[in-house]
C-alpha positions in Angstrom: -62.7 -55.7 16.5 -59.7 -54.8 14.6 -58.5 -51.3 14.8 -58.5 -49.1 11.9 -55.3 -48.3 10.3 -54.4 -44.4 10.4 -55.0 -42.8 7.1 -51.5 -41.2 7.2 -49.8 -44.7 7.4 -51.9 -45.9 4.5 -51.2 -43.0 2.4 -47.5 -43.0 3.1 -47.2 -46.6 2.2 -49.1 -46.1 -1.2 -46.5 -43.4 -2.2 -43.9 -46.1 -2.0 -45.4 -47.9 -5.0 -44.6 -46.6 -8.5 -47.8 -45.6 -10.5 -48.4 -44.7 -14.1 -49.9 -41.2 -14.3 -52.9 -40.6 -16.2 -55.3 -37.7 -16.6 -59.1 -38.2 -16.4 -60.9 -35.5 -18.5 -64.7 -34.9 -18.0 -67.4 -32.3 -18.6 -68.0 -30.0 -21.5 -67.1 -26.4 -22.2 -66.9 -24.2 -19.1 -68.4 -27.0 -17.0 -64.9 -29.0 -17.3 -62.5 -30.5 -15.0 -60.2 -33.5 -14.4 -57.8 -35.3 -12.1 -54.5 -37.1 -12.0 -54.9 -40.9 -11.3 -52.5 -43.6 -10.7 -55.3 -46.0 -10.1 -56.4 -46.4 -13.6 -56.0 -49.9 -15.3 -57.5 -52.4 -17.9 -60.5 -54.5 -16.5 -61.4 -56.5 -19.6 -60.1 -56.8 -23.3 -63.4 -58.3 -24.4 -65.5 -56.2 -24.1 -62.8 -53.4 -23.7 -63.5 -52.0 -20.2 -61.1 -50.0 -17.9 -61.6 -48.8 -14.3 -60.4 -45.7 -12.5 -60.8 -44.9 -8.7 -62.1 -41.3 -8.4 -62.5 -39.6 -5.0 -66.0 -38.6 -4.4 -64.9 -35.3 -3.0 -63.3 -34.4 -6.2 -64.5 -31.7 -8.4 -64.5 -34.4 -11.2 -66.8 -36.8 -9.6 -70.1 -35.0 -9.9 -69.2 -34.4 -13.6 -68.7 -38.1 -14.2 -72.3 -38.6 -13.0 -73.6 -35.7 -15.0 -72.0 -36.4 -18.5 -71.4 -40.1 -18.3 -68.4 -40.0 -20.5 -64.7 -39.3 -19.8 -61.2 -39.4 -21.5 -58.3 -41.3 -20.0 -54.9 -40.1 -21.3 -51.7 -41.9 -20.1 -49.1 -39.2 -19.6 -45.7 -39.5 -21.3 -42.3 -38.2 -20.0 -42.9 -34.6 -21.4 -46.4 -34.3 -19.7 -45.1 -33.1 -16.1 -46.8 -29.8 -16.5 -50.2 -31.5 -17.6 -49.7 -33.7 -14.4 -49.2 -30.5 -12.2 -52.2 -28.8 -13.6 -54.5 -31.9 -13.1 -53.2 -32.5 -9.6 -54.2 -28.8 -8.8 -50.6 -27.4 -8.2 -50.7 -23.7 -7.7 -54.5 -23.6 -7.3 -55.2 -24.6 -10.8 -58.8 -25.9 -11.2 -61.6 -26.5 -13.5 -61.2 -25.6 -17.2 -57.7 -24.0 -16.3 -56.3 -27.6 -15.9 -56.5 -27.9 -19.6 -54.2 -24.9 -20.4 -50.9 -25.3 -22.2 -51.6 -28.6 -23.8 -53.2 -29.7 -27.0 -56.7 -31.7 -26.8 -58.7 -33.8 -29.3 -62.4 -34.1 -29.0 -63.3 -37.9 -29.2 -66.4 -39.6 -30.4 -68.1 -39.3 -27.1 -67.2 -35.5 -26.7 -64.6 -36.4 -24.2 -61.1 -34.7 -24.4 -57.9 -36.7 -25.0 -54.4 -35.3 -24.7 -52.5 -35.0 -28.0 -49.3 -37.0 -27.9 -50.4 -39.0 -25.0 -48.7 -42.6 -25.1 -52.2 -44.1 -25.2 -55.6 -42.5 -24.7 -59.1 -43.9 -24.2 -62.5 -42.4 -25.0 -65.0 -43.9 -22.6 -68.6 -44.1 -21.4 -69.2 -44.7 -17.8 -70.7 -48.2 -17.6 -71.0 -48.3 -13.8 -69.9 -46.5 -10.7 -69.3 -48.5 -7.4 -68.9 -46.7 -4.2 -66.4 -47.9 -1.6 -64.8 -45.8 1.3 -64.1 -42.2 -0.1 -64.0 -43.3 -3.7 -66.1 -44.5 -6.7 -64.7 -47.3 -8.9 -65.5 -46.0 -12.3 -65.9 -48.7 -14.9 -65.6 -47.3 -18.5 -66.6 -48.9 -21.5 -63.9 -48.0 -24.2 -65.3 -46.6 -27.6 -62.2 -45.3 -29.0 -58.3 -45.5 -28.4 -55.4 -43.3 -29.7 -51.9 -44.5 -29.6 -48.5 -42.8 -29.9 -45.6 -44.9 -29.6 -42.2 -44.0 -27.9 -43.6 -41.2 -25.8 -42.1 -42.6 -22.6 -44.0 -42.5 -19.4 -44.6 -40.3 -16.4 -44.6 -42.1 -13.1 -45.5 -41.0 -9.5 -43.3 -42.2 -6.8 -42.6 -40.9 -3.3 -45.1 -38.1 -3.8 -43.6 -36.6 -7.0 -43.7 -37.0 -10.7 -40.7 -38.7 -12.5 -40.4 -38.9 -16.4 -39.3 -42.2 -17.7 -37.9 -42.3 -21.3 -37.7 -45.4 -23.2 
């Protein structure tokens, strides 16, 4: 029987990978939350599907189950404060994560970040539990694009703006 890898070894190694930062928005009114993810990616172009991995201990996970819709907004170079809010820096949580940014209500009711390089309005198609997380598969209902916004990446435990 193989020995389990220590969690700290795995998380430290994952910080060495560069990931595009996105925010997942979920909920309605005062019953909103969200989180930063570097694990969101395209799954299929036909039909348009994407996936994101969400920790089941996060405040967003039960809202994904409850509402069945979410927004996925890729973060641009100027969105470091949005990333910090959605990562919970300084104790920011729930609806307060949305402060200081402009949001558009999409077809499903999900909120998308104004000025995001790309944003996707999604319905939850399936949630697959593995380990501490759920793989959330989203069926894309609408997209919004904003060219030349750069990107915000996560590397070595920090957010870094990338201008094009």
